[in-house]
Backbone bond lengths (Angstrom), bond angles and torsions (degrees), N, CA, C in turn:
res aa  C-N    CA-C-N  psi(-1)  N-CA   C-N-CA  omega(-1)  CA-C   N-CA-C  phi
1 M - - - 1.458 - - 1.477 110.94 -
2 L 1.318 117.49 -45.54 1.414 122.02 -176.82 1.557 111.23 -64.71
3 S 1.293 116.80 -37.73 1.455 120.33 -178.25 1.461 108.32 -65.00
4 K 1.354 120.94 -31.77 1.467 122.71 179.99 1.610 107.87 -66.50
5 H 1.340 116.50 -41.50 1.449 121.76 179.95 1.582 109.54 -66.25
6 V 1.302 114.41 -42.94 1.438 115.98 177.28 1.466 114.15 -62.18
7 F 1.349 117.33 -40.17 1.505 122.64 175.28 1.523 109.46 -57.41
8 I 1.342 117.66 -50.34 1.425 123.94 -177.46 1.516 110.20 -62.01
9 A 1.326 115.84 -41.61 1.526 119.20 177.57 1.509 111.52 -62.13
10 K 1.308 115.98 -45.24 1.520 120.64 -177.83 1.520 109.07 -65.70
11 K 1.324 119.84 -39.26 1.429 123.86 176.08 1.527 111.89 -64.41
12 Y 1.326 119.98 -41.85 1.424 125.35 177.94 1.555 109.26 -64.23
13 V 1.342 115.35 -48.76 1.491 118.58 -178.50 1.516 111.65 -63.16
14 T 1.362 119.39 -40.71 1.448 124.18 178.90 1.553 108.37 -61.89
15 K 1.317 118.18 -42.59 1.494 122.59 -178.69 1.572 108.95 -67.48
16 L 1.340 118.01 -39.67 1.444 123.49 -178.52 1.550 109.61 -65.94
17 I 1.383 115.78 -48.07 1.444 119.85 177.89 1.560 110.03 -59.19
18 S 1.281 116.57 -44.77 1.440 121.70 179.24 1.510 110.19 -58.53
19 R 1.223 121.73 -43.74 1.495 126.87 -179.31 1.568 107.63 -65.62
20 V 1.259 118.29 -47.51 1.493 120.81 177.13 1.477 111.61 -57.63
21 M 1.317 118.04 -46.04 1.475 125.01 -179.74 1.527 109.58 -60.05
22 I 1.337 116.64 -42.09 1.416 119.84 -179.18 1.573 111.63 -64.72
23 C 1.357 112.27 -45.88 1.441 118.09 178.59 1.574 113.27 -62.39
24 M 1.376 113.30 -37.35 1.444 116.16 176.14 1.579 112.43 -65.64
25 S 1.272 114.42 -40.83 1.500 117.96 -178.16 1.513 109.00 -67.44
26 L 1.292 117.87 -31.02 1.452 119.40 179.44 1.574 113.46 -84.09
27 G 1.337 114.68 -4.43 1.503 117.90 178.09 1.493 111.13 82.78
28 L 1.374 118.05 9.92 1.459 118.84 -179.45 1.528 111.74 -80.57
29 V 1.339 118.03 -17.28 1.478 119.60 -178.21 1.534 103.32 -133.16
30 S 1.378 114.04 129.82 1.409 117.57 178.54 1.527 112.03 -111.55
31 Y 1.343 119.10 -8.23 1.406 123.35 -179.82 1.568 110.06 -154.53
32 V 1.288 116.61 124.71 1.437 123.59 173.98 1.605 104.77 -128.35
33 Q 1.363 110.40 124.31 1.499 110.76 -176.34 1.494 112.96 -62.41
34 G 1.330 112.97 135.14 1.453 119.39 -179.48 1.534 114.99 87.77
35 V 1.317 118.92 -1.72 1.415 120.90 -177.50 1.571 105.85 -121.42
36 E 1.371 117.32 130.15 1.437 121.47 -179.76 1.544 105.72 -64.00
37 M 1.322 116.11 127.82 1.443 125.43 -175.65 1.535 111.56 -134.02
38 P 1.293 119.66 167.01 1.418 124.24 172.93 1.557 109.28 -61.08
39 Q 1.309 117.03 160.78 1.442 122.59 179.11 1.531 110.98 -58.71
40 L 1.361 115.64 138.36 1.429 122.62 178.38 1.552 108.14 -72.12
41 S 1.309 115.50 149.60 1.485 118.84 174.66 1.547 105.25 -77.23
42 E 1.288 113.34 168.22 1.512 121.10 179.39 1.619 108.09 -55.67
43 E 1.349 113.74 -48.01 1.422 118.37 -177.97 1.524 111.08 -60.64
44 E 1.295 116.61 -40.30 1.466 119.92 -177.46 1.513 108.04 -73.10
45 Q 1.276 123.60 -33.12 1.484 125.92 174.24 1.553 109.88 -60.92
46 V 1.314 117.86 -44.51 1.458 122.71 179.53 1.560 108.58 -65.10
47 T 1.332 116.33 -40.37 1.473 121.76 179.73 1.558 110.33 -60.77
48 V 1.351 113.41 -50.37 1.515 117.53 178.30 1.551 110.30 -63.43
49 Q 1.275 119.86 -44.73 1.470 121.91 -178.79 1.511 113.31 -56.73
50 I 1.397 116.16 -47.97 1.469 113.95 -173.51 1.597 109.35 -74.15
51 V 1.250 119.18 -32.00 1.440 119.99 175.86 1.520 110.08 -66.32
52 D 1.355 117.85 -41.84 1.512 118.79 173.72 1.467 113.54 -61.34
53 L 1.331 119.03 -38.71 1.445 122.45 -178.98 1.547 108.47 -68.51
54 Q 1.325 117.50 -37.16 1.469 121.24 174.07 1.479 112.62 -61.73
55 L 1.403 119.09 -47.45 1.384 122.00 175.83 1.521 113.95 -59.35
56 Q 1.319 117.58 -40.79 1.464 119.92 177.94 1.570 113.42 -65.07
57 A 1.344 113.01 -40.68 1.445 113.92 176.74 1.574 112.77 -68.86
58 Y 1.272 117.17 -32.77 1.444 123.08 175.19 1.528 109.13 -60.39
59 N 1.326 114.26 -54.24 1.452 120.87 178.96 1.508 114.29 -58.72
60 N 1.322 118.87 -33.72 1.434 123.24 175.80 1.577 114.27 -85.55
61 Q 1.414 113.86 1.69 1.434 120.02 -178.15 1.552 114.84 49.45
62 N 1.368 112.12 39.83 1.437 118.29 -179.38 1.563 107.80 -106.55
63 I 1.366 112.25 102.71 1.495 119.13 -172.07 1.511 108.75 -66.77
64 T 1.325 119.23 -36.19 1.468 122.32 177.83 1.549 113.79 -56.83
65 A 1.338 113.39 -52.57 1.422 119.59 -177.96 1.582 110.05 -70.48
66 F 1.296 116.34 -36.57 1.500 122.01 176.34 1.481 110.65 -60.39
67 A 1.306 116.63 -51.11 1.465 119.75 -177.71 1.531 114.82 -66.76
68 A 1.321 115.67 -26.74 1.482 123.10 177.01 1.501 113.70 -65.93
69 T 1.368 117.48 -17.45 1.456 118.32 177.81 1.483 114.38 -90.39
70 Y 1.375 116.70 1.92 1.435 123.23 -178.38 1.488 113.90 -112.69
71 H 1.297 113.93 146.37 1.488 123.95 173.47 1.500 108.22 -62.46
72 D 1.396 114.05 151.82 1.474 117.50 178.47 1.506 112.96 -60.83
73 D 1.348 117.39 -33.76 1.482 119.84 -179.34 1.543 111.34 -109.79
74 V 1.319 116.55 43.32 1.424 126.03 176.54 1.527 112.85 -50.98
75 E 1.284 117.68 143.19 1.476 121.98 176.81 1.528 105.49 -119.44
76 I 1.290 115.41 130.20 1.474 124.02 177.99 1.528 107.63 -113.52
77 H 1.261 118.60 114.54 1.507 126.30 -176.37 1.558 109.55 -112.24
78 A 1.288 115.63 153.41 1.452 123.29 170.02 1.483 105.95 -126.89
79 F 1.361 114.81 131.92 1.479 117.48 178.48 1.496 108.80 -91.63
80 P 1.269 121.61 135.88 1.486 126.66 0.85 1.480 115.03 -96.13
81 G 1.335 116.40 11.86 1.434 119.44 -176.43 1.476 120.42 -67.65
82 G 1.340 116.46 -24.54 1.490 123.48 179.68 1.467 112.86 91.83
83 L 1.363 117.30 -157.00 1.434 122.44 -173.86 1.593 112.65 -58.34
84 Q 1.315 112.59 126.44 1.469 115.16 177.20 1.501 112.24 -97.88
85 Y 1.291 117.42 -40.42 1.499 123.88 171.89 1.501 110.02 -163.25
86 Q 1.357 113.23 164.22 1.441 119.54 -177.18 1.495 112.50 -137.88
87 G 1.330 120.08 140.82 1.414 123.53 176.98 1.506 114.55 105.29
88 K 1.317 113.51 146.35 1.483 116.97 -177.76 1.532 112.95 -62.82
89 D 1.322 116.90 -37.30 1.458 121.71 179.65 1.540 112.40 -57.97
90 E 1.313 114.30 -41.96 1.497 119.11 179.09 1.534 110.29 -70.82
91 L 1.364 116.45 -36.37 1.461 120.92 177.01 1.492 109.39 -61.75
92 I 1.359 117.53 -44.32 1.495 120.42 -178.95 1.515 108.29 -65.47
93 K 1.355 119.19 -41.60 1.411 121.24 -177.29 1.559 108.85 -64.40
94 H 1.274 117.71 -43.02 1.516 122.30 179.89 1.539 112.31 -64.71
95 Y 1.360 113.06 -56.55 1.453 118.44 -175.38 1.586 114.34 -76.55
96 G 1.317 113.71 -30.51 1.525 118.26 178.07 1.523 109.60 -60.87
97 K 1.292 116.20 -42.37 1.482 118.16 179.81 1.535 109.21 -65.16
98 K 1.302 117.68 -44.90 1.438 123.03 -179.68 1.552 110.33 -58.69
99 F 1.375 116.35 -48.68 1.418 122.70 -178.69 1.546 109.96 -60.73
100 A 1.314 117.14 -39.90 1.472 121.03 -176.21 1.556 109.51 -72.29
101 E 1.255 117.47 -37.76 1.521 122.52 -173.55 1.567 114.74 -77.06
102 L 1.304 115.94 -37.17 1.408 121.60 -171.16 1.565 111.31 -86.57
103 K 1.310 117.88 146.59 1.446 121.29 177.47 1.479 113.59 -82.28
104 C 1.361 116.67 -25.40 1.506 120.12 173.86 1.426 109.11 -155.76
105 L 1.312 116.06 153.24 1.483 123.92 174.40 1.564 106.33 -137.61
106 N 1.347 115.08 138.36 1.403 116.18 172.12 1.517 109.61 -149.84
107 A 1.357 116.25 119.56 1.406 122.80 177.15 1.443 109.44 -118.58
108 S 1.339 117.93 137.48 1.471 120.52 -178.89 1.553 106.72 -140.25
109 S 1.364 111.73 151.53 1.497 117.89 177.53 1.488 108.98 -86.76
110 L 1.323 115.66 124.62 1.454 123.32 177.47 1.538 109.07 -86.97
111 T 1.311 116.38 -40.30 1.456 125.00 178.59 1.538 107.87 -145.15
112 R 1.282 115.41 141.62 1.498 117.55 -177.41 1.528 107.03 -142.15
113 M 1.403 111.64 140.44 1.445 122.19 172.15 1.488 108.83 -132.18
114 V 1.383 113.59 141.31 1.461 116.80 -178.95 1.498 107.47 -135.74
115 Q 1.357 118.12 141.37 1.410 123.42 178.33 1.537 105.20 -148.23
116 G 1.349 117.11 103.80 1.408 122.41 -177.24 1.512 111.85 60.66
117 R 1.376 116.84 -121.21 1.438 121.41 -176.67 1.559 112.97 -89.80
118 F 1.335 115.66 5.71 1.478 120.13 -177.44 1.533 108.00 -109.74
119 L 1.336 115.41 139.85 1.435 124.00 175.41 1.465 109.60 -139.65
120 V 1.382 114.67 130.71 1.480 120.75 178.03 1.498 108.46 -120.84
121 D 1.332 115.76 125.73 1.446 124.79 -176.06 1.548 105.92 -115.87
122 H 1.254 117.12 139.51 1.485 124.73 161.76 1.529 102.16 -98.50
123 E 1.311 116.02 107.41 1.451 120.66 -173.90 1.504 111.70 -109.20
124 L 1.331 113.05 151.01 1.478 122.87 169.29 1.506 105.38 -107.10
125 A 1.316 119.14 123.38 1.509 122.40 178.40 1.472 105.80 -116.93
126 Q 1.306 117.42 126.05 1.448 123.47 175.05 1.549 109.91 -126.88
127 S 1.328 112.31 152.10 1.457 120.41 -177.22 1.512 114.32 -147.60
128 C 1.291 114.35 154.70 1.494 121.47 177.15 1.542 107.07 -118.05
129 S 1.322 114.88 122.67 1.482 116.58 -179.32 1.528 111.08 -102.39
130 K 1.305 118.02 -20.03 1.481 120.51 -174.16 1.515 110.73 -109.06
131 K 1.289 119.97 -50.17 1.404 125.26 -175.54 1.496 110.69 -138.95
132 A 1.343 115.20 134.56 1.497 119.64 177.19 1.527 107.33 -58.66
133 G 1.350 113.29 139.81 1.424 118.47 176.67 1.549 113.18 87.00
134 E 1.251 120.21 -9.17 1.464 125.11 -178.89 1.563 107.44 -115.15
135 V 1.372 111.63 91.45 1.502 117.22 -177.65 1.510 106.41 -69.05
136 D 1.304 115.47 128.85 1.456 120.98 174.07 1.550 113.97 -125.12
137 Q 1.361 115.69 6.02 1.439 117.21 174.56 1.580 104.60 -148.01
138 S 1.368 112.68 135.45 1.415 118.92 -177.59 1.522 108.46 -147.01
139 I 1.356 114.45 125.79 1.496 116.13 179.03 1.525 110.01 -136.75
140 K 1.250 117.91 154.26 1.459 123.88 176.47 1.565 104.61 -109.08
141 V 1.308 114.71 134.91 1.484 119.19 -178.95 1.534 107.53 -143.55
142 I 1.308 112.83 151.51 1.552 118.69 171.78 1.527 103.72 -101.53
143 A 1.333 113.74 127.11 1.460 120.90 175.75 1.486 110.22 -117.53
144 A 1.332 116.81 124.05 1.492 122.84 177.25 1.490 107.84 -106.75
145 Y 1.341 115.07 118.85 1.460 118.50 -179.62 1.488 111.02 -109.26
146 E 1.356 116.44 145.05 1.443 121.07 171.45 1.579 105.24 -121.12
147 I 1.347 113.37 131.39 1.443 121.07 -178.35 1.502 109.14 -107.31
148 V 1.377 117.18 130.52 1.429 124.85 177.79 1.482 108.30 -132.52
149 D 1.318 116.53 126.85 1.476 123.25 -178.50 1.551 113.09 52.84
150 G 1.352 115.31 38.02 1.434 123.56 173.84 1.530 114.58 78.57
151 L 1.387 115.31 10.74 1.425 119.99 -177.72 1.567 108.29 -129.45
152 I 1.321 119.15 158.44 1.426 124.82 178.99 1.517 107.76 -77.61
153 K 1.298 115.57 114.85 1.514 124.07 -172.34 1.596 107.86 -97.63
154 R 1.339 116.57 -34.80 1.453 118.83 -172.39 1.508 107.86 -152.90
155 V 1.329 115.38 136.94 1.444 119.87 177.22 1.510 106.14 -134.19
156 T 1.341 115.33 131.93 1.478 120.18 171.14 1.513 110.85 -117.45
157 F 1.370 112.78 122.99 1.485 117.45 178.45 1.536 111.57 -96.29
158 M 1.292 117.59 137.71 1.500 122.49 177.98 1.511 105.35 -126.07
159 R 1.382 115.50 125.48 1.434 120.36 179.39 1.487 108.99 -111.87
């Protein structure tokens, strides 16, 4: 039984690597986390830096630092539902409550692609609702970020 799962996993990984390599050769992907890639453009460096700052502030549950990475008129979308809310005040209301209620938060990028002002992360988000250090909720999500003027202007979450 285990050998069947290993075979399926190897087949999946081989297919995934093949797709990433095709995208790289076509110039569709200029950065994939954990893979040696050509130098990022200045715009791509800014894109990666602001998303990384946002993740760090999220993990530290620091609503001030978190909100500082977003545009004043940020849009938060959920696919396929569309716009969930707009504006930094709504973002602070939504995430401020979450930061205050949870004992820990940790989001990390499992896979990342960046092209210009766009960054797509496959993220693992974990939280502790009862006791710090005891993760009791874990989800994987795809987050697509658009950066405008060095700040996060639009995010689309796909579950």
